[in-house]
KEPA-698448 format. One line per 10 residues: their letters; for each residue z, x, y of N, C-alpha, C. Coordinates in steps of 0.05 Angstrom, whole numbers, plus 5000, padded with zeros to 4 digits. Example, Ala and Ser with C-alpha at 12.3 -4.5 7.8 and 13.67 -1.06 7.14 Angstrom:
BEGIN
AS> 5156:5264:4886:5156:5246:4910:5156:5264:4934  5142:5257:4955:5143:5273:4979:5157:5258:5001;
***
This chain:
BEGIN
MSNTLVDTSS> 5350:4998:4680:5334:5008:4702:5307:4995:4701  5297:4986:4724:5271:4973:4724:5248:4993:4722  5225:4984:4713:5202:5001:4712:5191:5007:4740  5184:5031:4745:5173:5039:4771:5148:5056:4766  5131:5057:4786:5108:5075:4784:5116:5104:4783  5134:5112:4801:5145:5139:4801:5175:5137:4808  5189:5157:4800:5218:5159:4807:5219:5165:4837  5227:5145:4853:5227:5149:4882:5247:5170:4891  5267:5175:4875:5286:5196:4883:5274:5224:4882  5251:5226:4869:5238:5252:4866:5217:5257:4889;
LNGNYLSTTK> 5214:5237:4906:5193:5239:4927:5205:5253:4951  5188:5269:4964:5195:5284:4988:5175:5277:5010  5184:5279:5035:5167:5273:5057:5181:5276:5083  5170:5263:5103:5180:5265:5130:5179:5238:5144  5199:5231:5159:5200:5206:5173:5185:5208:5200  5174:5231:5205:5157:5234:5230:5129:5239:5221  5111:5227:5236:5082:5231:5230:5075:5260:5238  5065:5275:5219:5057:5302:5225:5027:5304:5230  5013:5281:5229:4984:5281:5233:4978:5278:5262  4956:5288:5270:4946:5286:5298:4925:5265:5300;
VWTPFGSPED> 4920:5250:5278:4899:5230:5278:4912:5203:5271  4897:5182:5270:4906:5155:5265:4922:5154:5239  4943:5138:5239:4959:5133:5215:4956:5103:5209  4965:5094:5185:4964:5066:5180:4983:5050:5199  4998:5063:5215:5015:5050:5234:5006:5055:5263  4980:5061:5266:4969:5064:5292:4964:5094:5299  4959:5099:5324:4954:5126:5333:4980:5142:5332  4978:5169:5333:5003:5184:5334:5021:5176:5358  5009:5169:5380:5024:5161:5404:5038:5134:5398  5023:5116:5386:5036:5090:5378:5060:5094:5360;
FNQMPEARKS> 5055:5111:5340:5077:5116:5321:5101:5129:5335  5096:5148:5352:5118:5162:5366:5134:5143:5384  5121:5122:5394:5134:5102:5412:5148:5080:5396  5145:5080:5370:5157:5060:5353:5188:5064:5354  5203:5042:5354:5232:5045:5353:5242:5061:5329  5262:5076:5333:5273:5094:5312:5280:5078:5287  5291:5054:5290:5299:5037:5267:5275:5031:5250  5251:5028:5262:5227:5023:5246:5216:5049:5234  5216:5070:5250:5206:5096:5239:5222:5104:5215  5247:5098:5214:5264:5106:5192:5258:5091:5166;
KILFLDQIST> 5240:5071:5167:5232:5056:5143:5204:5065:5133  5194:5087:5145:5167:5097:5137:5169:5126:5130  5166:5132:5105:5166:5160:5096:5138:5169:5090  5129:5189:5105:5103:5202:5101:5107:5222:5079  5096:5217:5056:5100:5234:5033:5086:5261:5036  5099:5282:5025:5086:5308:5026:5063:5308:5005  5048:5330:5004:5025:5332:4987:5031:5328:4957  5053:5340:4948:5060:5338:4920:5068:5309:4913  5084:5297:4930:5092:5269:4925:5069:5250:4928  5051:5255:4947:5027:5239:4950:5010:5240:4924;
EKVYEAVSSA> 5006:5264:4914:4991:5267:4889:5004:5252:4866  5031:5253:4864:5046:5239:4844:5041:5209:4844  5041:5198:4869:5037:5169:4872:5008:5161:4865  4989:5177:4875:4961:5171:4868:4956:5173:4838  4968:5193:4825:4965:5196:4796:4977:5172:4781  5001:5163:4791:5014:5140:4778:4997:5114:4781  4986:5110:4805:4969:5086:4809:4944:5088:4792  4932:5112:4790:4909:5115:4773:4915:5111:4744  4937:5123:4734:4945:5120:4706:4951:5091:4699  4963:5077:4717:4970:5049:4712:4945:5031:4715;
DLLCGDDGWG> 4923:5042:4725:4898:5027:4728:4902:5001:4744  4916:5004:4766:4923:4980:4782:4899:4966:4794  4878:4980:4798:4854:4967:4810:4834:4959:4787  4844:4955:4764:4829:4950:4739:4802:4937:4744  4781:4950:4735:4754:4939:4738:4740:4946:4763  4754:4961:4781:4740:4969:4806:4718:4988:4801  4698:4988:4819:4675:5005:4816:4680:5033:4828  4704:5039:4836:4710:5065:4848:4706:5066:4878  4694:5046:4889:4690:5045:4918:4704:5022:4931  4721:5008:4916:4736:4986:4928:4722:4960:4930;
NTPFSAGCFH> 4700:4957:4916:4684:4932:4918:4692:4911:4898  4704:4919:4876:4710:4900:4854:4739:4903:4843  4759:4906:4861:4786:4910:4850:4795:4885:4834  4811:4890:4813:4823:4870:4796:4803:4853:4781  4779:4861:4778:4758:4845:4765:4760:4845:4735  4776:4863:4723:4777:4865:4694:4799:4847:4682  4811:4831:4699:4831:4812:4688:4858:4823:4681  4866:4845:4693:4892:4857:4686:4916:4844:4699  4911:4824:4716:4933:4810:4729:4929:4780:4723  4951:4766:4721:4951:4737:4716:4940:4722:4741;
SVEEYRIREY> 4945:4733:4764:4938:4719:4789:4925:4738:4809  4902:4730:4819:4888:4746:4840:4880:4726:4862  4888:4732:4886:4882:4715:4909:4867:4731:4929  4847:4719:4942:4830:4733:4962:4835:4721:4990  4836:4738:5009:4840:4730:5037:4820:4744:5054  4806:4730:5071:4787:4742:5090:4799:4742:5118  4801:4765:5129:4814:4767:5156:4796:4756:5177  4807:4736:5191:4793:4725:5214:4809:4730:5239  4834:4724:5238:4853:4729:5260:4877:4744:5248  4886:4764:5262:4908:4780:5251:4934:4765:5251;
DDLKKWMCNL> 4938:4745:5269:4962:4729:5268:4963:4713:5242  4939:4703:5234:4937:4688:5209:4943:4706:5185  4935:4732:5186:4940:4751:5165:4970:4753:5160  4985:4756:5182:5014:4759:5179:5026:4734:5166  5016:4711:5174:5026:4686:5162:5020:4685:5132  4995:4693:5125:4987:4693:5097:5005:4712:5081  5010:4736:5092:5027:4755:5078:5055:4745:5075  5066:4732:5095:5093:4721:5093:5094:4699:5072  5073:4684:5068:5072:4663:5049:5069:4673:5020  5064:4699:5016:5062:4709:4989:5089:4710:4975;
GIPNANNLFI> 5110:4707:4990:5137:4706:4978:5149:4732:4970  5140:4754:4981:5151:4780:4975:5175:4785:4994  5198:4792:4983:5221:4798:5000:5215:4821:5019  5225:4819:5044:5221:4840:5064:5230:4868:5054  5251:4869:5039:5262:4894:5030:5248:4906:5006  5228:4892:4995:5213:4902:4972:5199:4929:4979  5207:4950:4965:5195:4977:4970:5167:4978:4959  5151:4994:4973:5123:4996:4966:5111:5023:4975  5087:5027:4965:5071:5050:4973:5046:5040:4988  5038:5054:5008:5013:5049:5023:4996:5074:5019;
LPTFGTADEP> 4972:5069:5007:4954:5091:5001:4927:5086:5012  4916:5105:5028:4888:5103:5035:4873:5106:5008  4853:5089:5004:4839:5088:4978:4825:5114:4972  4814:5127:4992:4798:5151:4986:4813:5176:4995  4825:5189:4975:4833:5217:4979:4862:5222:4987  4873:5240:4971:4901:5250:4976:4901:5272:4996  4878:5286:5000:4878:5309:5017:4878:5302:5046  4865:5280:5053:4862:5272:5081:4887:5260:5093  4900:5242:5079:4922:5227:5089:4944:5225:5069  4969:5226:5077:4991:5223:5058:4994:5194:5049;
ALYSNWEMAV> 5005:5191:5025:5015:5165:5017:5040:5159:5033  5046:5134:5036:5070:5126:5051:5089:5110:5033  5115:5113:5037:5135:5098:5023:5149:5081:5044  5149:5055:5041:5160:5037:5061:5170:5012:5048  5169:4989:5063:5177:4964:5052:5158:4942:5062  5161:4918:5050:5143:4896:5057:5146:4888:5086  5170:4888:5097:5174:4881:5125:5155:4897:5143  5154:4923:5138:5137:4941:5154:5107:4936:5150  5100:4930:5125:5072:4924:5119:5063:4899:5134  5080:4879:5135:5073:4854:5149:5072:4859:5179;
EYSNEIFCRD> 5094:4872:5189:5096:4877:5218:5072:4893:5229  5062:4912:5213:5041:4930:5222:5014:4924:5208  5011:4900:5198:4987:4893:5183:4962:4896:5200  4964:4892:5226:4940:4895:5243:4930:4924:5242  4948:4943:5241:4940:4971:5241:4933:4980:5212  4948:4971:5193:4943:4979:5165:4916:4969:5155  4909:4944:5162:4885:4932:5151:4864:4929:5172  4856:4951:5184:4835:4949:5204:4814:4971:5202  4818:4990:5185:4800:5012:5183:4788:5015:5155  4795:5036:5142:4783:5041:5115:4800:5027:5094;
NMIVVSVEAD> 4789:5027:5070:4802:5014:5047:4831:5025:5043  4849:5006:5036:4877:5013:5032:4888:4999:5008  4907:5011:4995:4922:4998:4973:4951:4997:4982  4963:4974:4977:4992:4970:4981:5002:4960:4955  5021:4975:4943:5031:4967:4916:5061:4969:4915  5073:4950:4902:5103:4951:4899:5110:4975:4882  5133:4986:4886:5143:5008:4870:5144:5001:4841  5150:4975:4835:5152:4966:4807:5124:4959:4796  5104:4960:4812:5076:4954:4804:5073:4925:4793  5090:4907:4803:5088:4879:4795:5068:4864:4812;
WCLHYHHDGV> 5059:4876:4834:5038:4865:4850:5023:4888:4864  4999:4883:4872:4982:4903:4885:4964:4888:4905  4961:4899:4928:4944:4888:4948:4922:4909:4955  4897:4900:4956:4875:4918:4962:4861:4908:4987  4858:4924:5007:4843:4917:5031:4816:4931:5030  4795:4916:5033:4768:4927:5036:4760:4928:5065  4747:4949:5074:4740:4952:5102:4723:4930:5114  4712:4913:5097:4697:4889:5107:4715:4866:5114  4741:4870:5114:4760:4850:5121:4769:4831:5099  4766:4841:5074:4774:4824:5051:4798:4837:5038;
IKFAKQPREN> 4819:4821:5034:4843:4830:5020:4845:4815:4994  4850:4829:4973:4856:4817:4947:4884:4823:4940  4899:4803:4932:4927:4806:4924:4930:4798:4895  4938:4817:4878:4941:4812:4850:4971:4814:4843  4980:4795:4826:5008:4796:4817:5010:4789:4788  5033:4795:4776:5039:4790:4749:5019:4805:4730  5023:4831:4727:5005:4846:4709:5007:4836:4681  4984:4835:4668:4983:4826:4640:4996:4847:4622  4993:4872:4628:5004:4894:4613:5009:4916:4632  5032:4928:4631:5039:4950:4649:5051:4973:4634;
KNVR> 5037:4981:4613:5048:5002:4596:5049:5030:4608  5034:5035:4630:5034:5061:4642:5053:5065:4664  5070:5045:4669:5091:5047:4690:5115:5060:4677  5128:5078:4692:5151:5093:4681:5176:5078:4685;
***
């Protein structure tokens, strides 16, 4: 069995957005108009599952060296490779993400950086992160991390994305 941040079979949630405010996949109206085949690839985690994922990300120290505000993620050298991308055009962002070489079916978590109480963590896949990158990476700081924690992407609200891969040590992953 491969190492994962959390046992995904223990996560609970809903494939329907229960929020009345913006989601990482757009407004509630945008989400509701999304084709069912896409909605079925996005699990809005319940509060307990959201807290589990945040705790796992924190315990694994995936943003190693960050100042707590998203200004210095991955600065402590916990990954072999860190790449920075500045968003200029969202079409270019999708191309950049596709060139990272992550398989579309790679499962991941999407977490708003600040707070488990305000927004749920999401369980989805790379295909959805790329397809909806315009919505995911346009507001507040976000973390996108593979379930195996072998890579982590951090979006800063100033339009800077840092992509870290190949952790030097991943002892806190279950």
